[in-house]
N, CA, C and O atoms as a GROMACS GRO file, in nm:
protein
  584
    1MET      N    1   3.668  -2.180  -0.895
    1MET     CA    2   3.577  -2.226  -0.911
    1MET      C    3   3.503  -2.226  -1.055
    1MET      O    4   3.515  -2.122  -1.120
    2SER      N    5   3.430  -2.328  -1.112
    2SER     CA    6   3.375  -2.370  -1.198
    2SER      C    7   3.237  -2.274  -1.276
    2SER      O    8   3.146  -2.240  -1.199
    3ALA      N    9   3.231  -2.253  -1.351
    3ALA     CA   10   3.072  -2.186  -1.403
    3ALA      C   11   2.983  -2.186  -1.291
    3ALA      O   12   2.960  -2.093  -1.214
    4SER      N   13   2.920  -2.340  -1.290
    4SER     CA   14   2.853  -2.420  -1.245
    4SER      C   15   2.778  -2.342  -1.053
    4SER      O   16   2.681  -2.332  -0.978
    5THR      N   17   2.923  -2.312  -1.078
    5THR     CA   18   2.966  -2.352  -0.893
    5THR      C   19   2.779  -2.244  -0.835
    5THR      O   20   2.702  -2.174  -0.900
    6ALA      N   21   2.780  -2.264  -0.769
    6ALA     CA   22   2.665  -2.188  -0.639
    6ALA      C   23   2.775  -2.137  -0.525
    6ALA      O   24   2.880  -2.177  -0.476
    7VAL      N   25   2.684  -2.024  -0.513
    7VAL     CA   26   2.777  -1.925  -0.418
    7VAL      C   27   2.643  -1.851  -0.390
    7VAL      O   28   2.534  -1.832  -0.442
    8HIS      N   29   2.731  -1.810  -0.245
    8HIS     CA   30   2.619  -1.706  -0.134
    8HIS      C   31   2.600  -1.572  -0.184
    8HIS      O   32   2.667  -1.499  -0.111
    9ARG      N   33   2.533  -1.494  -0.287
    9ARG     CA   34   2.511  -1.339  -0.293
    9ARG      C   35   2.356  -1.319  -0.187
    9ARG      O   36   2.263  -1.393  -0.154
   10VAL      N   37   2.386  -1.208  -0.166
   10VAL     CA   38   2.325  -1.135  -0.046
   10VAL      C   39   2.219  -1.008  -0.136
   10VAL      O   40   2.268  -0.912  -0.196
   11CYS      N   41   2.112  -1.029  -0.130
   11CYS     CA   42   2.017  -0.981  -0.207
   11CYS      C   43   1.985  -0.806  -0.146
   11CYS      O   44   1.902  -0.763  -0.066
   12PRO      N   45   2.098  -0.732  -0.231
   12PRO     CA   46   2.068  -0.600  -0.145
   12PRO      C   47   1.920  -0.514  -0.132
   12PRO      O   48   1.908  -0.406  -0.075
   13HIS      N   49   1.820  -0.585  -0.195
   13HIS     CA   50   1.692  -0.482  -0.115
   13HIS      C   51   1.618  -0.549  -0.024
   13HIS      O   52   1.510  -0.499   0.008
   14CYS      N   53   1.653  -0.659   0.028
   14CYS     CA   54   1.645  -0.712   0.168
   14CYS      C   55   1.699  -0.784   0.227
   14CYS      O   56   1.649  -0.844   0.322
   15GLY      N   57   1.818  -0.798   0.187
   15GLY     CA   58   1.943  -0.852   0.260
   15GLY      C   59   1.930  -0.997   0.284
   15GLY      O   60   2.025  -1.044   0.346
   16GLN      N   61   1.804  -1.106   0.239
   16GLN     CA   62   1.840  -1.206   0.240
   16GLN      C   63   1.957  -1.290   0.140
   16GLN      O   64   2.001  -1.238   0.037
   17VAL      N   65   1.996  -1.412   0.182
   17VAL     CA   66   2.103  -1.461   0.140
   17VAL      C   67   2.072  -1.552   0.036
   17VAL      O   68   2.012  -1.650   0.080
   18ASN      N   69   2.088  -1.555  -0.063
   18ASN     CA   70   2.067  -1.671  -0.198
   18ASN      C   71   2.197  -1.744  -0.188
   18ASN      O   72   2.301  -1.702  -0.138
   19ARG      N   73   2.168  -1.890  -0.257
   19ARG     CA   74   2.239  -1.998  -0.332
   19ARG      C   75   2.196  -2.008  -0.452
   19ARG      O   76   2.095  -2.058  -0.501
   20VAL      N   77   2.326  -1.928  -0.514
   20VAL     CA   78   2.281  -1.895  -0.660
   20VAL      C   79   2.417  -1.898  -0.774
   20VAL      O   80   2.519  -1.831  -0.772
   21PRO      N   81   2.365  -2.022  -0.884
   21PRO     CA   82   2.472  -2.095  -0.978
   21PRO      C   83   2.534  -1.947  -1.048
   21PRO      O   84   2.462  -1.854  -1.085
   22ASP      N   85   2.688  -1.951  -1.054
   22ASP     CA   86   2.758  -1.850  -1.100
   22ASP      C   87   2.688  -1.830  -1.282
   22ASP      O   88   2.680  -1.735  -1.360
   23ALA      N   89   2.651  -1.970  -1.287
   23ALA     CA   90   2.622  -1.955  -1.441
   23ALA      C   91   2.496  -1.885  -1.476
   23ALA      O   92   2.462  -1.847  -1.588
   24ASN      N   93   2.420  -1.873  -1.343
   24ASN     CA   94   2.219  -1.770  -1.365
   24ASN      C   95   2.274  -1.670  -1.292
   24ASN      O   96   2.172  -1.640  -1.230
   25ALA      N   97   2.345  -1.607  -1.257
   25ALA     CA   98   2.342  -1.511  -1.115
   25ALA      C   99   2.309  -1.344  -1.262
   25ALA      O  100   2.282  -1.240  -1.201
   26ASP      N  101   2.310  -1.334  -1.349
   26ASP     CA  102   2.283  -1.267  -1.439
   26ASP      C  103   2.130  -1.260  -1.461
   26ASP      O  104   2.080  -1.172  -1.530
   27ALA      N  105   2.044  -1.374  -1.387
   27ALA     CA  106   1.883  -1.348  -1.412
   27ALA      C  107   1.839  -1.382  -1.274
   27ALA      O  108   1.723  -1.411  -1.246
   28ALA      N  109   1.929  -1.379  -1.197
   28ALA     CA  110   1.845  -1.483  -1.038
   28ALA      C  111   1.775  -1.355  -0.971
   28ALA      O  112   1.806  -1.236  -0.979
   29ARG      N  113   1.670  -1.418  -0.904
   29ARG     CA  114   1.568  -1.320  -0.833
   29ARG      C  115   1.591  -1.371  -0.690
   29ARG      O  116   1.625  -1.485  -0.656
   30CYS      N  117   1.568  -1.267  -0.616
   30CYS     CA  118   1.590  -1.297  -0.433
   30CYS      C  119   1.482  -1.386  -0.417
   30CYS      O  120   1.377  -1.352  -0.471
   31GLY      N  121   1.483  -1.521  -0.340
   31GLY     CA  122   1.388  -1.596  -0.276
   31GLY      C  123   1.277  -1.564  -0.211
   31GLY      O  124   1.166  -1.617  -0.202
   32SER      N  125   1.341  -1.440  -0.155
   32SER     CA  126   1.253  -1.400  -0.042
   32SER      C  127   1.182  -1.291  -0.101
   32SER      O  128   1.067  -1.324  -0.132
   33CYS      N  129   1.213  -1.162  -0.128
   33CYS     CA  130   1.133  -1.059  -0.161
   33CYS      C  131   1.118  -1.094  -0.364
   33CYS      O  132   1.037  -1.026  -0.427
   34HIS      N  133   1.187  -1.179  -0.422
   34HIS     CA  134   1.174  -1.163  -0.595
   34HIS      C  135   1.217  -1.070  -0.658
   34HIS      O  136   1.189  -1.072  -0.778
   35GLU      N  137   1.279  -0.982  -0.619
   35GLU     CA  138   1.365  -0.855  -0.716
   35GLU      C  139   1.478  -0.949  -0.752
   35GLU      O  140   1.524  -1.048  -0.696
   36SER      N  141   1.506  -0.886  -0.859
   36SER     CA  142   1.681  -0.886  -0.932
   36SER      C  143   1.735  -0.879  -0.850
   36SER      O  144   1.714  -0.796  -0.762
   37LEU      N  145   1.856  -0.995  -0.849
   37LEU     CA  146   1.938  -1.003  -0.743
   37LEU      C  147   2.065  -0.888  -0.871
   37LEU      O  148   2.142  -0.810  -0.814
   38PHE      N  149   2.067  -0.894  -0.987
   38PHE     CA  150   2.148  -0.798  -1.082
   38PHE      C  151   2.081  -0.724  -1.194
   38PHE      O  152   2.057  -0.761  -1.309
   39LYS      N  153   2.047  -0.564  -1.110
   39LYS     CA  154   1.988  -0.525  -1.202
   39LYS      C  155   2.110  -0.435  -1.348
   39LYS      O  156   2.051  -0.399  -1.450
   40GLY      N  157   2.235  -0.416  -1.342
   40GLY     CA  158   2.295  -0.370  -1.396
   40GLY      C  159   2.344  -0.224  -1.350
   40GLY      O  160   2.410  -0.150  -1.422
   41GLU      N  161   2.302  -0.194  -1.215
   41GLU     CA  162   2.342  -0.098  -1.196
   41GLU      C  163   2.381  -0.109  -1.036
   41GLU      O  164   2.370  -0.217  -0.979
   42PRO      N  165   2.429   0.012  -0.963
   42PRO     CA  166   2.454   0.016  -0.796
   42PRO      C  167   2.336  -0.005  -0.686
   42PRO      O  168   2.231   0.019  -0.747
   43ALA      N  169   2.321  -0.022  -0.620
   43ALA     CA  170   2.224  -0.024  -0.525
   43ALA      C  171   2.281   0.004  -0.421
   43ALA      O  172   2.385  -0.033  -0.367
   44ALA      N  173   2.153   0.114  -0.383
   44ALA     CA  174   2.184   0.191  -0.248
   44ALA      C  175   2.134   0.087  -0.150
   44ALA      O  176   2.040   0.008  -0.150
   45VAL      N  177   2.239   0.119  -0.059
   45VAL     CA  178   2.254   0.040   0.094
   45VAL      C  179   2.280   0.125   0.220
   45VAL      O  180   2.356   0.222   0.213
   46ASP      N  181   2.225   0.094   0.324
   46ASP     CA  182   2.263   0.144   0.424
   46ASP      C  183   2.397   0.051   0.508
   46ASP      O  184   2.470  -0.029   0.449
   47LEU      N  185   2.404   0.078   0.632
   47LEU     CA  186   2.530   0.044   0.681
   47LEU      C  187   2.507  -0.071   0.703
   47LEU      O  188   2.599  -0.151   0.687
   48ALA      N  189   2.389  -0.114   0.743
   48ALA     CA  190   2.353  -0.252   0.807
   48ALA      C  191   2.345  -0.337   0.670
   48ALA      O  192   2.414  -0.438   0.661
   49ARG      N  193   2.271  -0.303   0.577
   49ARG     CA  194   2.296  -0.360   0.443
   49ARG      C  195   2.438  -0.406   0.415
   49ARG      O  196   2.460  -0.526   0.398
   50LEU      N  197   2.510  -0.340   0.412
   50LEU     CA  198   2.637  -0.272   0.378
   50LEU      C  199   2.739  -0.428   0.437
   50LEU      O  200   2.794  -0.523   0.382
   51GLU      N  201   2.725  -0.393   0.534
   51GLU     CA  202   2.775  -0.538   0.666
   51GLU      C  203   2.750  -0.633   0.617
   51GLU      O  204   2.841  -0.703   0.573
   52ARG      N  205   2.643  -0.664   0.609
   52ARG     CA  206   2.565  -0.797   0.590
   52ARG      C  207   2.618  -0.847   0.446
   52ARG      O  208   2.631  -0.967   0.421
   53CYS      N  209   2.637  -0.780   0.384
   53CYS     CA  210   2.710  -0.805   0.189
   53CYS      C  211   2.844  -0.804   0.183
   53CYS      O  212   2.902  -0.836   0.080
   54VAL      N  213   2.926  -0.755   0.328
   54VAL     CA  214   3.085  -0.787   0.272
   54VAL      C  215   3.068  -0.885   0.353
   54VAL      O  216   3.104  -0.985   0.292
   55THR      N  217   3.016  -0.926   0.508
   55THR     CA  218   3.037  -1.095   0.580
   55THR      C  219   2.959  -1.184   0.476
   55THR      O  220   3.011  -1.294   0.457
   56ARG      N  221   2.858  -1.160   0.412
   56ARG     CA  222   2.767  -1.312   0.324
   56ARG      C  223   2.814  -1.326   0.245
   56ARG      O  224   2.874  -1.432   0.229
   57ASP      N  225   2.817  -1.228   0.147
   57ASP     CA  226   2.850  -1.236   0.013
   57ASP      C  227   2.979  -1.307  -0.020
   57ASP      O  228   3.085  -1.283   0.038
   58GLN      N  229   2.957  -1.426  -0.150
   58GLN     CA  230   3.095  -1.500  -0.157
   58GLN      C  231   3.165  -1.444  -0.307
   58GLN      O  232   3.266  -1.507  -0.339
   59ARG      N  233   3.132  -1.351  -0.385
   59ARG     CA  234   3.196  -1.275  -0.480
   59ARG      C  235   3.249  -1.139  -0.411
   59ARG      O  236   3.216  -1.128  -0.293
   60PRO      N  237   3.331  -1.028  -0.468
   60PRO     CA  238   3.375  -0.920  -0.487
   60PRO      C  239   3.251  -0.843  -0.477
   60PRO      O  240   3.157  -0.832  -0.556
   61ILE      N  241   3.284  -0.758  -0.283
   61ILE     CA  242   3.137  -0.620  -0.324
   61ILE      C  243   3.276  -0.473  -0.355
   61ILE      O  244   3.394  -0.472  -0.323
   62LEU      N  245   3.215  -0.398  -0.407
   62LEU     CA  246   3.299  -0.307  -0.485
   62LEU      C  247   3.173  -0.155  -0.422
   62LEU      O  248   3.054  -0.132  -0.439
   63VAL      N  249   3.262  -0.103  -0.364
   63VAL     CA  250   3.095   0.019  -0.296
   63VAL      C  251   3.186   0.142  -0.305
   63VAL      O  252   3.304   0.155  -0.275
   64ASP      N  253   3.100   0.225  -0.353
   64ASP     CA  254   3.171   0.373  -0.382
   64ASP      C  255   3.065   0.446  -0.239
   64ASP      O  256   2.947   0.420  -0.215
   65PHE      N  257   3.141   0.527  -0.175
   65PHE     CA  258   3.122   0.597  -0.064
   65PHE      C  259   3.088   0.694  -0.086
   65PHE      O  260   3.190   0.737  -0.140
   66TRP      N  261   3.004   0.794  -0.090
   66TRP     CA  262   3.011   0.954  -0.193
   66TRP      C  263   2.867   1.014  -0.051
   66TRP      O  264   2.805   0.971   0.046
   67ALA      N  265   2.881   1.120  -0.121
   67ALA     CA  266   2.799   1.240  -0.020
   67ALA      C  267   2.718   1.296  -0.150
   67ALA      O  268   2.776   1.316  -0.257
   68PRO      N  269   2.529   1.330  -0.124
   68PRO     CA  270   2.505   1.407  -0.266
   68PRO      C  271   2.537   1.529  -0.272
   68PRO      O  272   2.507   1.582  -0.379
   69TRP      N  273   2.613   1.630  -0.155
   69TRP     CA  274   2.681   1.806  -0.171
   69TRP      C  275   2.828   1.750  -0.266
   69TRP      O  276   2.878   1.836  -0.338
   70CYS      N  277   2.874   1.654  -0.266
   70CYS     CA  278   3.020   1.621  -0.325
   70CYS      C  279   2.962   1.630  -0.485
   70CYS      O  280   2.864   1.575  -0.537
   71ALA      N  281   3.061   1.720  -0.538
   71ALA     CA  282   3.016   1.732  -0.701
   71ALA      C  283   3.198   1.624  -0.751
   71ALA      O  284   3.182   1.579  -0.864
   72PRO      N  285   3.292   1.598  -0.713
   72PRO     CA  286   3.319   1.471  -0.747
   72PRO      C  287   3.237   1.354  -0.797
   72PRO      O  288   3.221   1.302  -0.907
   73CYS      N  289   3.193   1.331  -0.682
   73CYS     CA  290   3.064   1.234  -0.622
   73CYS      C  291   2.967   1.202  -0.737
   73CYS      O  292   2.935   1.094  -0.786
   74ARG      N  293   2.918   1.362  -0.774
   74ARG     CA  294   2.798   1.331  -0.854
   74ARG      C  295   2.874   1.296  -0.958
   74ARG      O  296   2.861   1.174  -0.972
   75MET      N  297   2.956   1.346  -1.049
   75MET     CA  298   3.061   1.348  -1.150
   75MET      C  299   3.072   1.219  -1.178
   75MET      O  300   3.047   1.176  -1.291
   76MET      N  301   3.124   1.112  -1.040
   76MET     CA  302   3.140   0.957  -1.120
   76MET      C  303   3.085   0.873  -1.094
   76MET      O  304   3.124   0.757  -1.106
   77ALA      N  305   2.912   0.934  -1.025
   77ALA     CA  306   2.773   0.866  -1.020
   77ALA      C  307   2.802   0.783  -1.134
   77ALA      O  308   2.852   0.670  -1.129
   78PRO      N  309   2.753   0.873  -1.286
   78PRO     CA  310   2.702   0.777  -1.368
   78PRO      C  311   2.835   0.674  -1.468
   78PRO      O  312   2.814   0.609  -1.571
   79GLN      N  313   2.931   0.687  -1.414
   79GLN     CA  314   3.048   0.602  -1.413
   79GLN      C  315   3.030   0.456  -1.352
   79GLN      O  316   3.018   0.340  -1.391
   80PHE      N  317   3.033   0.510  -1.262
   80PHE     CA  318   2.982   0.389  -1.144
   80PHE      C  319   2.895   0.282  -1.204
   80PHE      O  320   2.933   0.167  -1.226
   81VAL      N  321   2.749   0.340  -1.231
   81VAL     CA  322   2.635   0.282  -1.290
   81VAL      C  323   2.693   0.241  -1.443
   81VAL      O  324   2.621   0.156  -1.497
   82THR      N  325   2.815   0.286  -1.526
   82THR     CA  326   2.847   0.210  -1.620
   82THR      C  327   2.953   0.100  -1.555
   82THR      O  328   2.938  -0.020  -1.579
   83ALA      N  329   3.022   0.130  -1.501
   83ALA     CA  330   3.093  -0.016  -1.476
   83ALA      C  331   3.053  -0.092  -1.393
   83ALA      O  332   3.123  -0.188  -1.361
   84ALA      N  333   2.896  -0.062  -1.318
   84ALA     CA  334   2.802  -0.156  -1.273
   84ALA      C  335   2.757  -0.296  -1.427
   84ALA      O  336   2.749  -0.417  -1.410
   85ARG      N  337   2.744  -0.242  -1.520
   85ARG     CA  338   2.660  -0.285  -1.624
   85ARG      C  339   2.834  -0.365  -1.695
   85ARG      O  340   2.848  -0.408  -1.810
   86GLN      N  341   2.915  -0.364  -1.611
   86GLN     CA  342   3.027  -0.450  -1.717
   86GLN      C  343   3.098  -0.532  -1.572
   86GLN      O  344   3.174  -0.627  -1.556
   87LEU      N  345   3.056  -0.478  -1.519
   87LEU     CA  346   3.126  -0.624  -1.372
   87LEU      C  347   3.058  -0.700  -1.312
   87LEU      O  348   3.123  -0.791  -1.261
   88GLU      N  349   2.918  -0.704  -1.288
   88GLU     CA  350   2.823  -0.684  -1.232
   88GLU      C  351   2.770  -0.856  -1.332
   88GLU      O  352   2.785  -0.855  -1.454
   89PRO      N  353   2.721  -0.965  -1.272
   89PRO     CA  354   2.776  -0.985  -1.133
   89PRO      C  355   2.858  -1.107  -1.071
   89PRO      O  356   2.823  -1.182  -0.980
   90GLY      N  357   2.979  -1.107  -1.146
   90GLY     CA  358   3.067  -1.117  -1.104
   90GLY      C  359   3.083  -1.066  -0.977
   90GLY      O  360   3.096  -1.157  -0.896
   91MET      N  361   3.089  -0.931  -0.919
   91MET     CA  362   3.089  -0.862  -0.846
   91MET      C  363   3.037  -0.738  -0.872
   91MET      O  364   3.053  -0.656  -0.962
   92ARG      N  365   2.944  -0.749  -0.728
   92ARG     CA  366   2.836  -0.655  -0.655
   92ARG      C  367   2.881  -0.511  -0.645
   92ARG      O  368   2.980  -0.506  -0.572
   93LEU      N  369   2.853  -0.418  -0.681
   93LEU     CA  370   2.898  -0.296  -0.666
   93LEU      C  371   2.725  -0.188  -0.598
   93LEU      O  372   2.633  -0.139  -0.664
   94LEU      N  373   2.750  -0.190  -0.456
   94LEU     CA  374   2.686  -0.061  -0.410
   94LEU      C  375   2.781   0.059  -0.366
   94LEU      O  376   2.902   0.080  -0.354
   95LYS      N  377   2.620   0.146  -0.340
   95LYS     CA  378   2.641   0.287  -0.328
   95LYS      C  379   2.621   0.312  -0.158
   95LYS      O  380   2.528   0.269  -0.091
   96LEU      N  381   2.690   0.361  -0.131
   96LEU     CA  382   2.683   0.420   0.040
   96LEU      C  383   2.665   0.570   0.072
   96LEU      O  384   2.764   0.643   0.068
   97ASP      N  385   2.550   0.618   0.103
   97ASP     CA  386   2.608   0.772   0.119
   97ASP      C  387   2.624   0.815   0.263
   97ASP      O  388   2.560   0.800   0.368
   98THR      N  389   2.725   0.869   0.228
   98THR     CA  390   2.820   0.878   0.404
   98THR      C  391   2.747   1.039   0.470
   98THR      O  392   2.791   1.091   0.573
   99GLU      N  393   2.636   1.097   0.389
   99GLU     CA  394   2.574   1.191   0.470
   99GLU      C  395   2.458   1.145   0.541
   99GLU      O  396   2.439   1.208   0.645
  100ALA      N  397   2.356   1.033   0.511
  100ALA     CA  398   2.292   0.952   0.546
  100ALA      C  399   2.328   0.890   0.662
  100ALA      O  400   2.256   0.895   0.762
  101HIS      N  401   2.462   0.817   0.660
  101HIS     CA  402   2.496   0.657   0.713
  101HIS      C  403   2.620   0.774   0.766
  101HIS      O  404   2.712   0.766   0.685
  102PRO      N  405   2.646   0.867   0.861
  102PRO     CA  406   2.779   0.924   0.879
  102PRO      C  407   2.858   0.850   0.996
  102PRO      O  408   2.955   0.900   1.051
  103ASP      N  409   2.793   0.692   1.035
  103ASP     CA  410   2.891   0.643   1.129
  103ASP      C  411   2.988   0.575   1.017
  103ASP      O  412   3.110   0.575   1.038
  104ALA      N  413   2.946   0.529   0.921
  104ALA     CA  414   3.026   0.455   0.796
  104ALA      C  415   3.182   0.555   0.781
  104ALA      O  416   3.293   0.502   0.788
  105GLY      N  417   3.168   0.659   0.767
  105GLY     CA  418   3.308   0.680   0.805
  105GLY      C  419   3.408   0.680   0.908
  105GLY      O  420   3.526   0.681   0.875
  106ALA      N  421   3.376   0.678   1.026
  106ALA     CA  422   3.460   0.622   1.151
  106ALA      C  423   3.497   0.509   1.103
  106ALA      O  424   3.613   0.477   1.081
  107ARG      N  425   3.328   0.395   1.070
  107ARG     CA  426   3.409   0.254   1.061
  107ARG      C  427   3.496   0.192   0.932
  107ARG      O  428   3.551   0.083   0.938
  108PHE      N  429   3.501   0.280   0.811
  108PHE     CA  430   3.592   0.236   0.744
  108PHE      C  431   3.720   0.324   0.703
  108PHE      O  432   3.814   0.313   0.625
  109GLY      N  433   3.681   0.400   0.782
  109GLY     CA  434   3.811   0.459   0.789
  109GLY      C  435   3.847   0.641   0.680
  109GLY      O  436   3.938   0.721   0.658
  110ILE      N  437   3.707   0.615   0.647
  110ILE     CA  438   3.663   0.751   0.488
  110ILE      C  439   3.744   0.876   0.552
  110ILE      O  440   3.714   0.924   0.661
  111ARG      N  441   3.852   0.922   0.471
  111ARG     CA  442   3.876   1.014   0.455
  111ARG      C  443   3.864   1.130   0.372
  111ARG      O  444   3.874   1.250   0.398
  112GLY      N  445   3.836   1.053   0.246
  112GLY     CA  446   3.717   1.185   0.159
  112GLY      C  447   3.640   1.086   0.071
  112GLY      O  448   3.635   0.963   0.075
  113ILE      N  449   3.587   1.169  -0.002
  113ILE     CA  450   3.496   1.104  -0.125
  113ILE      C  451   3.497   1.175  -0.238
  113ILE      O  452   3.538   1.292  -0.239
  114PRO      N  453   3.451   1.108  -0.351
  114PRO     CA  454   3.387   0.930  -0.321
  114PRO      C  455   3.550   0.870  -0.307
  114PRO      O  456   3.658   0.922  -0.335
  115THR      N  457   3.514   0.737  -0.250
  115THR     CA  458   3.625   0.648  -0.191
  115THR      C  459   3.565   0.489  -0.237
  115THR      O  460   3.448   0.457  -0.219
  116MET      N  461   3.631   0.430  -0.276
  116MET     CA  462   3.578   0.338  -0.359
  116MET      C  463   3.628   0.240  -0.267
  116MET      O  464   3.739   0.280  -0.231
  117ILE      N  465   3.601   0.129  -0.209
  117ILE     CA  466   3.667  -0.007  -0.102
  117ILE      C  467   3.617  -0.127  -0.192
  117ILE      O  468   3.506  -0.119  -0.244
  118LEU      N  469   3.692  -0.232  -0.211
  118LEU     CA  470   3.646  -0.356  -0.282
  118LEU      C  471   3.662  -0.437  -0.170
  118LEU      O  472   3.778  -0.459  -0.137
  119PHE      N  473   3.570  -0.487  -0.104
  119PHE     CA  474   3.588  -0.628  -0.053
  119PHE      C  475   3.578  -0.756  -0.058
  119PHE      O  476   3.479  -0.791  -0.121
  120GLN      N  477   3.666  -0.871  -0.002
  120GLN     CA  478   3.698  -0.994  -0.071
  120GLN      C  479   3.696  -1.088   0.047
  120GLN      O  480   3.791  -1.082   0.124
  121GLY      N  481   3.601  -1.172   0.070
  121GLY     CA  482   3.628  -1.220   0.204
  121GLY      C  483   3.592  -1.201   0.323
  121GLY      O  484   3.634  -1.269   0.416
  122GLY      N  485   3.502  -1.094   0.337
  122GLY     CA  486   3.482  -1.036   0.427
  122GLY      C  487   3.551  -0.920   0.497
  122GLY      O  488   3.512  -0.855   0.594
  123ARG      N  489   3.685  -0.908   0.413
  123ARG     CA  490   3.761  -0.802   0.490
  123ARG      C  491   3.801  -0.693   0.340
  123ARG      O  492   3.769  -0.729   0.227
  124GLU      N  493   3.848  -0.605   0.358
  124GLU     CA  494   3.896  -0.449   0.261
  124GLU      C  495   4.018  -0.510   0.198
  124GLU      O  496   4.123  -0.500   0.262
  125ALA      N  497   4.018  -0.578   0.073
  125ALA     CA  498   4.089  -0.577  -0.043
  125ALA      C  499   4.193  -0.506  -0.120
  125ALA      O  500   4.302  -0.548  -0.156
  126ALA      N  501   4.115  -0.338  -0.146
  126ALA     CA  502   4.173  -0.242  -0.206
  126ALA      C  503   4.079  -0.139  -0.163
  126ALA      O  504   3.973  -0.162  -0.104
  127ARG      N  505   4.114  -0.050  -0.188
  127ARG     CA  506   4.051   0.114  -0.146
  127ARG      C  507   4.100   0.259  -0.274
  127ARG      O  508   4.212   0.277  -0.321
  128GLN      N  509   4.039   0.299  -0.287
  128GLN     CA  510   4.098   0.424  -0.414
  128GLN      C  511   3.978   0.519  -0.398
  128GLN      O  512   3.856   0.518  -0.418
  129SER      N  513   4.109   0.630  -0.336
  129SER     CA  514   3.944   0.803  -0.358
  129SER      C  515   3.974   0.852  -0.487
  129SER      O  516   4.078   0.828  -0.547
  130GLY      N  517   3.891   0.915  -0.526
  130GLY     CA  518   3.904   1.032  -0.631
  130GLY      C  519   3.774   0.990  -0.671
  130GLY      O  520   3.706   0.904  -0.614
  131ALA      N  521   3.740   1.060  -0.778
  131ALA     CA  522   3.674   1.030  -0.928
  131ALA      C  523   3.718   0.922  -1.005
  131ALA      O  524   3.840   0.927  -0.987
  132MET      N  525   3.700   0.841  -1.067
  132MET     CA  526   3.736   0.803  -1.197
  132MET      C  527   3.626   0.788  -1.276
  132MET      O  528   3.505   0.783  -1.251
  133SER      N  529   3.740   0.779  -1.451
  133SER     CA  530   3.610   0.747  -1.508
  133SER      C  531   3.569   0.563  -1.528
  133SER      O  532   3.616   0.474  -1.457
  134ALA      N  533   3.500   0.550  -1.607
  134ALA     CA  534   3.395   0.364  -1.593
  134ALA      C  535   3.511   0.266  -1.637
  134ALA      O  536   3.514   0.154  -1.584
  135ALA      N  537   3.605   0.301  -1.729
  135ALA     CA  538   3.682   0.255  -1.756
  135ALA      C  539   3.776   0.232  -1.684
  135ALA      O  540   3.794   0.110  -1.681
  136ASP      N  541   3.873   0.305  -1.600
  136ASP     CA  542   3.956   0.332  -1.496
  136ASP      C  543   3.877   0.250  -1.388
  136ASP      O  544   3.927   0.140  -1.362
  137ILE      N  545   3.773   0.280  -1.326
  137ILE     CA  546   3.641   0.190  -1.233
  137ILE      C  547   3.728   0.037  -1.245
  137ILE      O  548   3.808   0.002  -1.158
  138VAL      N  549   3.702  -0.034  -1.351
  138VAL     CA  550   3.642  -0.184  -1.429
  138VAL      C  551   3.802  -0.206  -1.389
  138VAL      O  552   3.847  -0.285  -1.306
  139ALA      N  553   3.863  -0.130  -1.457
  139ALA     CA  554   4.023  -0.194  -1.426
  139ALA      C  555   4.111  -0.224  -1.348
  139ALA      O  556   4.190  -0.318  -1.358
  140TRP      N  557   4.098  -0.088  -1.208
  140TRP     CA  558   4.101  -0.088  -1.107
  140TRP      C  559   4.037  -0.235  -1.037
  140TRP      O  560   4.102  -0.334  -1.003
  141ALA      N  561   3.914  -0.218  -1.030
  141ALA     CA  562   3.843  -0.321  -0.960
  141ALA      C  563   3.840  -0.477  -1.044
  141ALA      O  564   3.772  -0.558  -0.981
  142ARG      N  565   3.895  -0.528  -1.160
  142ARG     CA  566   3.947  -0.596  -1.172
  142ARG      C  567   4.092  -0.688  -1.140
  142ARG      O  568   4.116  -0.807  -1.120
  143LYS      N  569   4.161  -0.578  -1.147
  143LYS     CA  570   4.325  -0.583  -1.101
  143LYS      C  571   4.328  -0.605  -0.922
  143LYS      O  572   4.402  -0.686  -0.867
  144ALA      N  573   4.242  -0.522  -0.859
  144ALA     CA  574   4.244  -0.540  -0.706
  144ALA      C  575   4.147  -0.714  -0.687
  144ALA      O  576   4.178  -0.777  -0.586
  145ALA      N  577   4.060  -0.768  -0.763
  145ALA     CA  578   4.031  -0.825  -0.683
  145ALA      C  579   4.030  -1.015  -0.740
  145ALA      O  580   3.954  -1.111  -0.723
  146ARG      N  581   4.223  -0.977  -0.849
  146ARG     CA  582   4.289  -1.084  -0.827
  146ARG      C  583   4.307  -1.178  -0.725
  146ARG      O  584   4.384  -1.273  -0.742
   0.00000   0.00000   0.00000
């Protein structure tokens, strides 16, 4: 796809599907809620919003499945934020709290946290468990998204 190609991007705030030119994605705002589509940090989502992003967004989605009581999750959180600054808007980064949304564990086969899953085209493309540095997250995500 060329840099000027417009693709569907889901607003992590309201769930609205927006048609966004790739060349302007970093400055794009949602046509419904007017929030910035990409803020350079992962967006917290619930299970329904995650499903909408995975099935409707036309760019890769990287999800960190975590819980507030998990020490490795808390250690990785700032690394995931740093990775978002490097990967967005070409890739959407989301966080899903598995304690607040326990059905996510069964739905996605989460056996341990933190677990990152990369989705492409509505399907799981890659999975990685365990805390990682920002550089390792970026390298793994870019390789897995090829």
